[in-house]
C-alpha positions as CSV (number, residue, x, y, z in Angstrom):
1,M,-15.9,-8.9,-25.0
2,K,-13.6,-10.2,-27.3
3,Q,-11.9,-13.7,-26.1
4,I,-8.1,-13.7,-26.5
5,V,-6.2,-17.1,-26.2
6,R,-2.7,-17.1,-25.1
7,T,-0.4,-20.1,-26.0
8,Q,2.1,-21.2,-23.6
9,Q,4.7,-20.5,-26.3
10,E,3.6,-16.7,-26.2
11,I,3.7,-16.4,-22.5
12,D,7.1,-18.1,-22.3
13,A,8.5,-15.9,-24.8
14,V,7.2,-12.8,-22.9
15,I,8.5,-14.0,-19.6
16,D,11.8,-15.0,-21.1
17,K,12.2,-11.6,-22.7
18,A,11.6,-9.9,-19.1
19,N,14.1,-12.3,-17.4
20,K,16.7,-11.5,-19.9
21,S,15.9,-7.9,-19.6
22,F,16.3,-8.1,-15.8
23,N,19.4,-10.2,-15.9
24,E,21.2,-7.8,-18.3
25,G,20.0,-4.9,-16.2
26,S,18.3,-3.4,-19.2
27,A,14.9,-1.8,-19.4
28,F,12.0,-3.9,-20.8
29,K,10.6,-2.1,-23.8
30,G,12.1,1.1,-22.4
31,E,10.4,0.6,-19.1
32,S,11.8,-0.3,-15.7
33,Y,11.8,-4.1,-14.9
34,E,8.7,-3.5,-12.5
35,A,6.7,-1.7,-15.1
36,G,7.5,-4.3,-17.7
37,L,6.3,-7.0,-15.3
38,K,3.1,-5.0,-14.7
39,S,2.6,-4.6,-18.6
40,M,3.0,-8.4,-19.0
41,Y,0.5,-9.0,-16.2
42,E,-2.0,-6.6,-18.0
43,W,-1.2,-8.3,-21.2
44,L,-2.0,-11.8,-19.8
45,T,-5.1,-10.7,-18.0
46,Q,-6.6,-8.1,-20.4
47,E,-10.3,-8.6,-21.2
48,E,-11.2,-12.3,-21.1
49,A,-7.9,-13.8,-21.9
50,Y,-8.1,-17.6,-21.9
51,G,-4.9,-19.8,-22.1
52,P,-2.2,-21.4,-19.9
53,F,-1.4,-18.3,-18.2
54,D,-1.7,-19.2,-14.3
55,E,2.0,-20.0,-14.1
56,A,3.0,-17.0,-15.9
57,E,0.7,-14.9,-13.7
58,G,2.3,-16.6,-10.5
59,T,5.9,-16.0,-11.9
60,I,5.2,-12.1,-12.5
61,N,3.7,-11.7,-9.2
62,R,6.6,-13.5,-7.4
63,A,9.0,-11.2,-9.4
64,L,7.0,-8.1,-8.4
65,Y,7.0,-9.2,-4.7
66,N,10.7,-9.8,-4.8
67,L,11.5,-6.6,-6.4
68,K,9.5,-4.6,-3.9
69,R,11.2,-6.6,-1.0
70,D,14.5,-6.2,-2.3
71,R,14.0,-2.4,-2.5
72,I,13.0,-2.2,0.9
73,K,15.8,-4.4,2.2
74,K,18.4,-2.1,0.5
75,V,17.1,0.8,2.4
76,V,16.8,-1.0,5.7
77,L,20.1,-2.8,6.0
78,P,22.3,0.3,5.9
79,M,20.0,1.9,8.7
80,I,20.3,-1.3,10.8
81,A,24.2,-1.4,10.2
82,E,24.6,2.1,11.1
83,K,22.6,1.8,14.5
84,S,24.4,-1.4,15.4
85,S,27.9,-0.7,14.2
86,M,27.8,-4.0,12.2
87,A,29.1,-4.2,8.7
88,M,26.1,-4.6,6.4
89,V,27.5,-7.7,4.8
90,N,27.2,-9.3,8.1
91,I,23.5,-8.5,8.7
92,K,21.3,-11.5,7.9
93,E,17.4,-11.4,7.8
94,D,17.3,-13.8,10.6
95,H,19.2,-11.8,12.8
96,G,17.4,-10.4,16.0
97,L,17.5,-6.9,16.4
98,Q,18.4,-7.1,20.3
99,N,20.2,-10.4,20.4
100,D,22.4,-10.3,17.2
101,C,22.4,-6.5,16.2
102,G,22.7,-5.4,19.8
103,F,19.7,-2.9,19.7
104,D,18.3,-1.5,22.9
105,S,14.7,-0.1,23.1
106,M,16.0,3.4,22.2
107,D,17.6,2.1,19.1
108,E,14.5,0.5,18.1
109,I,12.6,3.7,18.5
110,E,15.3,5.6,16.6
111,L,15.2,3.1,13.8
112,M,11.3,3.5,13.7
113,I,11.8,7.3,13.3
114,L,14.3,6.7,10.5
115,L,11.9,4.3,8.7
116,E,8.9,6.6,9.0
117,N,10.9,9.6,7.6
118,E,12.4,7.3,4.8
119,F,9.2,5.7,3.7
120,S,6.9,8.7,4.6
121,I,4.7,6.4,6.8
122,A,3.3,6.6,10.4
123,I,4.3,3.8,12.5
124,P,1.7,3.7,15.3
125,D,2.7,3.2,18.9
126,G,3.2,-0.6,19.8
127,A,3.2,-1.6,16.2
128,F,6.8,-2.5,16.3
129,D,6.3,-4.5,19.4
130,S,6.0,-7.8,17.5
131,V,9.2,-6.9,15.2
132,K,12.0,-9.0,16.5
133,T,14.2,-9.8,13.5
134,V,15.7,-7.9,10.5
135,A,13.2,-9.8,8.2
136,D,10.2,-8.5,10.6
137,V,11.2,-5.1,9.9
138,I,11.4,-5.6,6.1
139,D,8.2,-7.6,6.1
140,Y,6.4,-4.9,8.3
141,L,7.5,-2.2,5.8
142,F,6.5,-4.4,2.9
143,N,2.9,-4.5,4.1
144,K,3.0,-0.9,5.0
145,V,4.5,0.8,1.9
146,Q,2.6,0.8,-1.3
């Protein structure tokens, strides 16, 4: 295998381009931001690449994590708002489903069904027992959805 050395300057230039693309809302080389980040990750780690890419790899992984979590959040918050009769802008991740959002056990079951349908997943009985906050819902889905 060929050894590839990435300089910090090369890595910084690619990350700056992706961040600029993301902030401007434009595509990265005609790809979505997520696809662009994945391409960058592949470029950084292809074959036996050596160089100062640990920080860049961490930055890319954090960006992919945040992107996926934000997508889930954008679907979950309107559902919670509708079930709770709260304005979506007032719902915070640390809000308890029961204490702050006013959910009862039937509301939680209905939310589970909505989430199963929206994300095409099966939520086993009892799996939602430890879900207490809005953040718990988002995190549960984050780990469940590919």
